C-alpha positions as CSV (number, residue, x, y, z in Angstrom):
1,X,0.0,0.0,0.0
2,X,2.9,2.4,0.7
3,X,4.0,1.9,-2.9
4,X,0.6,3.0,-4.2
5,X,0.8,6.2,-2.0
6,X,4.3,6.9,-3.2
7,X,3.3,6.3,-6.9
8,X,0.3,8.7,-6.4
9,X,2.4,11.3,-4.8
10,X,5.0,11.1,-7.6
11,X,2.3,11.4,-10.2
12,X,0.8,14.5,-8.5
13,X,4.3,16.0,-8.3
14,X,4.9,15.3,-12.0
15,X,1.6,16.9,-12.9
16,X,2.3,20.0,-10.8
17,X,5.8,20.3,-12.4
18,X,4.3,20.0,-15.9
19,X,1.7,22.7,-15.0
20,X,4.3,25.1,-13.7
21,X,6.5,24.4,-16.7
22,X,3.5,25.2,-19.0
23,X,2.7,28.4,-17.2
24,X,6.3,29.5,-17.4
25,X,6.4,28.7,-21.1
26,X,3.1,30.4,-21.8
27,X,4.2,33.6,-20.2
28,X,7.9,33.5,-21.2
29,X,9.1,33.2,-17.6
30,X,11.6,30.9,-16.0
31,X,10.0,28.4,-13.6
32,X,11.2,30.2,-10.5
33,X,9.6,33.4,-11.7
34,X,6.4,31.6,-12.5
35,X,6.3,30.0,-9.0
36,X,7.0,33.3,-7.3
37,X,4.3,35.1,-9.4
38,X,1.8,32.3,-8.5
39,X,2.7,32.4,-4.8
40,X,2.1,36.2,-4.8
41,X,-1.2,35.9,-6.7
42,X,0.2,37.7,-9.8
43,X,-0.7,34.6,-11.9
44,X,-4.3,33.5,-11.5
45,X,-5.6,30.0,-12.4
46,X,-9.0,28.6,-12.9
47,X,-10.2,25.1,-14.0
48,X,-12.4,25.4,-17.0
49,X,-14.0,23.2,-19.8
50,X,-14.0,24.3,-23.4
51,X,-17.0,24.0,-25.8
52,X,-15.9,20.5,-26.8
53,X,-15.9,19.3,-23.1
54,X,-12.1,19.3,-22.8
55,X,-10.8,20.4,-19.4
56,X,-8.0,23.0,-19.2
57,X,-6.4,25.4,-16.8
58,X,-7.0,29.1,-17.7
59,X,-4.0,31.0,-16.5
60,X,-3.9,34.8,-16.4
61,X,-0.8,37.0,-16.0
62,X,-1.4,40.7,-16.4
63,X,-3.1,41.2,-19.7
64,X,-2.1,37.8,-21.0
65,X,-4.2,34.6,-20.7
66,X,-3.4,31.0,-21.8
67,X,-5.3,27.8,-21.8
68,X,-3.2,24.9,-20.6
69,X,-4.5,21.5,-21.8
70,X,-2.9,18.2,-21.0
71,X,0.0,18.3,-23.5
72,X,-0.8,21.6,-25.1
73,X,-0.8,25.4,-24.5
74,X,-3.1,27.7,-26.3
75,X,-2.5,31.4,-26.1
76,X,-5.6,33.6,-25.8
77,X,-5.6,36.7,-28.0
78,X,-7.1,40.0,-27.5
79,X,-10.0,40.6,-29.9
80,X,-8.7,44.2,-30.5
81,X,-5.4,42.9,-32.0
């Protein structure tokens, strides 16, 4: 049973690391900058579902937003540009 708990903890760590890496890449930050911005509330995150039913994390940093899907990052664009 300890092995199951360790495997679950490792999987969660890997998923968090991938999310932080995705946020850093989406906003052109290094991972330590992304972590600090998240800790300070500068980067906001919300769990959403798109019109096709696919779950994603919507990340907002200043005026920029990005959708982080499992294995993909999609930048949001301002309709004015």
